[in-house]
Each structure stands twice: as structure tokens, then as C-alpha cells.
C-alpha positions in Angstrom: 16.1 7.7 12.3 14.1 4.1 12.5 13.1 2.4 10.0 11.0 -0.2 9.2 12.0 -3.4 6.6 9.8 -5.9 4.9 10.7 -9.5 4.5 8.8 -12.8 3.1 9.2 -15.4 5.7 7.5 -18.2 3.5 8.9 -19.9 0.2 8.2 -18.4 -2.8 10.3 -19.5 -6.1 11.1 -16.2 -8.3 13.4 -17.4 -11.3 14.5 -20.6 -9.9 15.3 -19.0 -6.5 13.6 -19.0 -3.4 12.9 -15.2 -2.1 12.3 -16.6 1.2 13.9 -14.7 4.5 12.3 -15.0 7.8 13.5 -13.9 11.3 15.2 -17.5 11.6 16.9 -16.8 8.3 18.2 -13.6 9.7 18.9 -14.8 13.3 21.6 -17.6 11.7 23.1 -14.9 9.4 23.6 -11.8 11.9 24.5 -9.5 9.2 22.3 -9.6 6.1 22.4 -7.3 2.4 19.1 -5.6 2.0 18.8 -6.8 -1.9 16.6 -7.3 -4.7 14.6 -4.0 -3.6 13.0 -3.1 -7.2 10.7 0.1 -6.0 12.5 3.6 -6.7 11.5 5.3 -3.1 12.0 2.2 -1.5 15.7 2.0 -3.3 16.4 6.3 -2.6 15.4 5.7 1.1 18.5 3.1 1.0 20.7 4.9 -1.0 20.6 8.5 0.6 19.0 8.0 3.8 19.9 5.0 5.5 22.9 5.4 8.1 25.1 3.3 10.2 23.2 2.8 13.7 19.6 3.3 12.5 17.5 1.5 14.2 15.5 -1.3 12.3 12.1 -3.0 12.6 12.4 -6.3 10.7 8.8 -7.1 9.4 7.3 -10.2 8.2 5.2 -9.5 4.5 3.0 -11.8 2.8 2.5 -13.8 5.0 -0.6 -15.3 6.7 0.5 -13.5 9.9 2.1 -10.3 9.2 4.0 -8.7 11.9 7.2 -7.2 13.3 9.1 -9.7 14.7 12.7 -8.5 15.4 15.2 -5.0 16.3 17.9 -5.0 13.8 20.0 -1.5 13.0 21.9 -0.6 9.8 25.8 -2.0 9.3 26.4 -0.8 6.2 25.3 1.9 3.9 23.7 2.2 0.4 26.0 0.7 -1.8 24.9 -0.4 -5.7 23.2 -3.5 -5.9 24.1 -6.0 -8.9 23.5 -9.2 -7.2 22.4 -12.6 -8.8 18.9 -11.8 -6.9 16.1 -13.0 -8.9 14.7 -9.1 -9.7 18.3 -8.7 -11.0 18.5 -5.6 -14.0 20.6 -6.3 -16.2 20.4 -2.4 -17.3 21.9 -1.3 -14.7 25.9 -0.3 -15.0 29.0 -0.4 -12.4 29.6 2.9 -13.5 25.4 4.5 -12.9 24.2 1.8 -11.0 20.0 1.9 -11.0 19.4 -0.1 -7.6 21.3 0.4 -4.7 21.2 -2.0 -1.2 22.3 -2.0 2.6 23.6 -4.3 4.9 21.3 -5.0 8.2 22.7 -6.5 11.4 20.2 -8.6 13.7 19.7 -7.7 17.3 17.3 -9.3 18.9 13.4 -11.3 18.4 10.5 -9.5 20.3 8.4 -11.8 22.2 5.6 -10.9 21.4 5.4 -9.8 17.8 3.0 -6.9 17.3 1.2 -7.8 14.4 -0.6 -6.0 11.7 -3.9 -6.6 12.9 -3.2 -5.1 16.2 -1.2 -2.0 14.5 -4.4 -1.2 12.5 -6.8 -2.0 15.8 -4.7 0.7 17.9 -4.6 2.9 14.5 -8.1 2.8 14.3 -9.0 3.3 18.5 -10.3 6.5 19.5 -9.3 6.1 22.8 -6.5 3.8 24.5 -6.8 0.4 25.2 -6.6 0.1 28.8 -4.5 -3.0 27.8 -1.8 -1.3 26.2 -1.5 1.7 28.3 2.0 1.3 28.9 2.8 3.0 25.4 1.4 6.2 26.2 -0.7 8.8 24.4 2.0 9.5 22.3 2.8 6.4 21.5 -0.5 5.7 20.8 -1.2 8.5 18.2 2.2 8.0 16.7 1.0 4.5 15.2 -2.2 6.2 13.8 0.8 7.8 11.7 2.7 5.2 10.6 3.1 4.2 7.4 2.3 0.8 7.8 -0.9 1.7 8.2 -1.2 4.6 6.1 1.2 3.3 2.9 1.0 -0.7 3.4 3.0 -1.7 0.5 6.1 0.1 0.8 9.1 -2.2 1.7 11.1 0.4 3.3 9.7 2.8 5.8 10.5 5.6 7.7 9.0 4.9 11.6 9.0 7.9 14.3 11.2 7.5 17.0 7.8 7.5 19.3 6.3 5.2 17.0 9.5 2.8 17.4 9.6 2.8 21.3 6.1 1.6 21.3 6.2 -0.9 19.1 9.3 -2.1 21.2 7.2 -1.9 24.3 4.2 -3.6 22.5 6.8 -6.6 21.7 8.1 -7.0 25.2 5.3 -6.7 27.5 2.4 -7.8 25.5 -1.1 -8.1 26.8 -2.6 -7.4 23.6 -3.9 -10.8 22.3 -7.7 -9.6 23.2 -7.1 -6.4 21.1 -6.5 -8.5 18.3 -9.4 -11.0 18.9 -11.7 -7.9 18.9 -10.5 -5.9 15.7 -11.4 -10.1 14.0 -14.6 -10.0 15.6 -16.3 -7.4 12.9 -15.6 -9.8 10.1 -15.1 -6.7 7.6 -11.6 -6.8 7.0 -9.9 -8.9 4.3 -7.0 -11.4 5.1 -4.3 -9.8 6.2 -2.2 -11.8 3.5 -3.6 -10.3 1.0 -4.1 -6.5 1.6 -0.5 -6.6 3.2 0.7 -8.3 -0.2 4.2 -8.0 -2.1 5.8 -4.8 -1.9 8.8 -4.4 -4.2 7.1 -5.3 -7.8 4.6 -2.2 -8.9 1.1 -3.6 -8.7 -1.2 -2.2 -10.7 -5.3 -2.6 -9.7 -7.7 -2.2 -12.7 -10.2 0.3 -11.5 -13.6 -1.0 -12.2 -15.3 2.1 -14.3 -19.1 2.4 -15.2 -19.5 1.6 -18.8 -19.8 4.8 -20.6 -22.7 6.2 -22.8 -21.7 5.4 -26.5 -22.6 7.9 -28.4 -25.0 7.2 -31.3 -23.9 6.4 -34.9 -23.5 8.0 -37.5 -26.0 5.8 -39.6 -28.5 5.8 -36.5 -28.3 9.9 -36.0 -28.9 10.2 -40.3 -31.7 8.0 -39.9 -33.3 10.2 -37.1 -32.6 13.3 -39.3 -34.5 11.5 -42.4 -37.6 10.5 -40.1 -37.7 14.1 -38.6 -37.6 15.2 -42.4 -40.4 13.2 -43.4 -42.9 14.1 -40.9 -45.6 16.3 -41.8 -44.7 20.1 -40.7 -46.4 20.7 -37.4 -49.4 24.1 -38.6 -48.9 27.0 -36.1 -52.1 27.2 -35.0 -51.8 30.5 -33.4 -51.3 32.1 -36.7 -53.7 30.6 -38.6 -56.3 31.4 -36.6 -55.1 35.0 -36.8 -55.3 35.2 -40.4 -58.9 34.1 -40.7 -60.0 36.5 -38.2 -58.1 39.6 -40.3 -60.1 37.9 -43.9 -63.6 38.7 -41.5 -63.0 41.8 -40.6 -62.0 42.4 -44.3 -65.3 41.0 -45.6 
């Protein structure tokens, strides 16, 4: 099964170490351990699901123009992550490790790296644009179901084979530049870097809530009751008129 894996191409220092890992770094290394993942869902994928030879889309995340820049493959299956990565967890143990990693092998760059803007544009389109007819209707529909579109922040994601093939074609044939320009023309979308964000750290966003209606204080309730008790009782006029008529008949 293919996968998509994210890395940050821009320098960002965490606990004195730069966590930058771009496509240039990846190509220079050839094969790299994928350490530092601190999201349990992503960790479980690497621990149990990713197999040697599985295809990988290498994705630039948390950058000005996020997108898929290279093709890779799994070179070693899941093993304990006890590295000195800035996200090192001292609570994990060798006998019962909390975190896992894999090794990933660089294969090739994509000549026309499909950007997040392009994939979102296609996912939101109702019909397959002429510029990318070569991906076919199946590829077009598969892009709409990508976790990248629906669950953007997960750093290790499953990818359907049809979607993988469509991404590979977009990256090798190109011709979609004008589509990205159309997508940016609406002016409604936030910057891609903000939306794509950092992935492995749990990001908690506070929800804006309308202030709840505060219950009246006990003293206020007492005062209201006191005021009500001080008011003169309201006469039942209907009852009074009936009594007067009865007294007249008796006379």
C-alpha cells in the first residue's frame, strides 16, 4: 500500500537542533530513518502497517508552498525510536518502547511537484479539468478521497494506489500551473503554510464560545422575592363584583 510522509524543508530549531529535512537532504542521504514522530496514529502505522517495498510520497510540510516533491519506498519496517531527536521521550523503554520509526529510501524527484493548492483545487472541482485529463476519472475521484485533503495534519497517511498513480502523473507530466492560479484567484483561502501546519505535535485549538447566560445570584433572587412580597395583593375584581351582587339580592 502506498503512503504519504511529511517533512519540514525549512530550518526550525527545537531544543538546540534543526529539524529541517528537505528533498535535497533526503536525496543526499539516500536512505534515512524516519524518527521523531510523536503522534500515536502515525506511530501505529509505522509500527504495524508499513512494509518493505511500500511506495511513499515525500511531502514538504509547514512551508510556504507545501507539496509532494519526491517518490520513495520503505527500506526497513518498524523498530523502536529511541534516538536523540528533539522530541525524544525519556519515558519510553527498550523493553516496552512507546515510539517507532522506519527507514525510507529516496527514489526520484518529481519534475513538477504537485502542490497542496493543486490537489485541493482538483478535490473541490466538480469536473476533471482539461489540463489534467491524463489522470483519468478514477484518478480524479481518488484525489478527492485523499487524507491529505480530509485530514491534512496527520504526518503519515495511507494513499490509495489510484491516487498515488495520479500524483505521480501530475508530477511527471505537469501542465497544471494555470489551475493553481485559478484556485488562488478566489482570495478566500488562508495561506497554505498556516493550514498545512506542523503535524506530529498535538495541536489544540480553543473553540470560541458565546458567553453563557449567567444565573442570577442568590442575593438578587432574594431581593426579587422581597420586592414581590412588599407589593400590595392584587384584588380579584371578578370575585368582588359577584359578592356585591349577592349582597344586593339578599337585601
